[in-house]
C-alpha positions in Angstrom: -3.6 20.3 28.4 -3.5 20.0 24.6 0.6 21.3 24.4 1.5 18.7 27.3 -0.1 15.7 25.5 1.8 17.3 22.0 5.3 17.4 24.2 4.8 14.0 25.6 3.9 12.4 21.6 7.0 13.8 20.7 9.2 13.0 23.4 8.4 9.2 22.7 9.0 10.3 19.0 12.2 10.9 20.1 13.3 8.5 22.7 12.0 5.5 20.9 13.4 7.4 17.5 10.3 6.4 15.4 11.6 8.2 12.7 14.6 6.6 12.2 12.5 3.8 12.2 10.2 5.0 10.0 13.0 5.3 7.5 14.6 1.6 8.1 11.1 0.0 8.1 9.7 2.3 5.0 13.4 1.5 3.1 12.7 -2.4 3.6 9.1 -2.2 2.9 9.8 -0.4 -0.7 12.2 -2.9 -1.5 9.8 -5.6 -1.0 7.4 -3.5 -3.6 9.9 -2.9 -6.2 10.2 -6.9 -6.2 6.9 -7.2 -6.6 6.7 -4.8 -9.4 9.3 -7.1 -11.4 6.6 -9.9 -11.1 4.0 -8.0 -11.5 2.8 -6.1 -14.9 -0.1 -4.6 -13.5 2.3 -2.4 -10.6 3.3 0.7 -12.9 5.7 2.2 -10.6 6.0 2.0 -6.7 6.9 5.6 -4.7 7.1 7.2 -1.1 9.2 7.6 1.7 9.5 6.6 5.1 6.0 4.9 6.3 3.9 6.9 3.3 4.2 4.3 0.2 2.3 4.5 -3.3 1.8 1.6 -5.4 0.7 2.6 -8.8 -1.2 0.2 -11.1 -1.2 0.5 -15.0 -2.9 -1.9 -17.4 0.0 -1.3 -19.9 3.4 0.0 -18.7 4.1 1.6 -22.3 0.8 3.4 -22.3 0.7 3.4 -18.9 -2.9 3.1 -18.9 -4.5 3.6 -15.3 -5.8 0.5 -13.6 -8.5 1.9 -11.1 -10.7 -0.7 -11.2 -7.8 -3.7 -10.1 -6.5 -0.8 -7.7 -10.2 -0.8 -6.1 -10.4 -5.0 -6.2 -6.6 -5.1 -4.7 -7.7 -2.6 -1.8 -10.8 -5.2 -1.2 -8.9 -8.2 -0.8 -6.0 -6.7 1.2 -9.1 -5.5 3.1 -10.3 -9.1 3.6 -6.9 -10.0 4.9 -6.6 -7.5 7.5 -4.9 -5.0 5.6 -5.9 -1.8 5.6 -5.2 1.0 2.3 -7.0 3.3 -0.3 -6.5 4.4 -3.9 -5.4 7.8 -4.4 -4.6 9.9 -7.2 -6.0 11.9 -10.1 -7.2 8.1 -11.6 -7.7 6.5 -8.3 -5.1 3.8 -9.7 -2.5 4.5 -6.9 -2.9 2.1 -3.5 -1.4 4.3 -0.6 -0.3 2.4 2.3 0.4 4.2 5.6 1.0 2.3 8.6 1.6 3.1 11.9 4.7 3.9 13.1 5.1 0.3 15.5 5.3 -1.0 11.6 8.1 -3.7 11.4 9.9 -5.2 8.9 7.9 -8.2 9.5 4.6 -6.2 9.1 6.4 -5.1 5.7 6.3 -8.5 4.9 3.5 -9.8 5.8 1.8 -7.1 3.6 4.1 -7.9 0.5 3.0 -11.2 0.7 -0.8 -10.7 1.0 -0.2 -8.0 -2.2 2.1 -10.7 -4.0 -1.2 -13.1 -3.6 -3.5 -10.6 -4.5 -1.6 -9.3 -7.6 -1.5 -12.9 -9.0 -5.7 -13.3 -8.9 -7.6 -12.3 -12.3 -9.3 -8.9 -11.3 -11.3 -8.7 -14.0 -12.4 -12.6 -13.8 -13.3 -12.7 -9.8 -16.2 -10.4 -10.2 -17.3 -12.2 -6.9 -14.7 -10.2 -5.0 -14.7 -7.5 -6.6 -16.5 -4.0 -4.4 -20.6 -3.8 -5.9 -18.9 0.1 -7.4 -17.0 -1.7 -10.2 -19.2 -4.8 -10.4 -21.9 -1.9 -11.8 -24.3 -3.1 -9.0 
C-alpha cells in the first residue's frame, strides 16, 4: 500500500511538473528576497535552491555579527501575518523558508511584501511583539 501511495505521489509530481515549478517559483522568490537585501541592512545574505530558501540576518554586514534576536522577531511577526517560517543555522539567525510545492509567484510576492514591512519595523524597540524568550520572560 505504501509503495502504491509513493508511486502515485511521484506520478502527480511528474504530471504537474512540480519540480520545474519549484525551480521557476523559487527563482522568482529569491529575486524578491535579493531586492529586500538591497533595502534592508539587516539582511546579510540570501541563499537557497528551488523553494528551500534562507535569509541570513546580521547586525553588521562588515563583521557579519549574527542577528538571532531579530530573526526570532521576524519569524514571530511572519507567523502573525499567516506565514510559517523558522530559524536555522548555528546562530539561529537564518530565516528558513520552505513553502509547499503548490506555492506560486503570487504567494512569493505576498511573503516578500510581508517581510519588507516587518524588516522596516524596529525589533529592538517593539518588545511587545518579541517572543518571550527574547523579551527575557
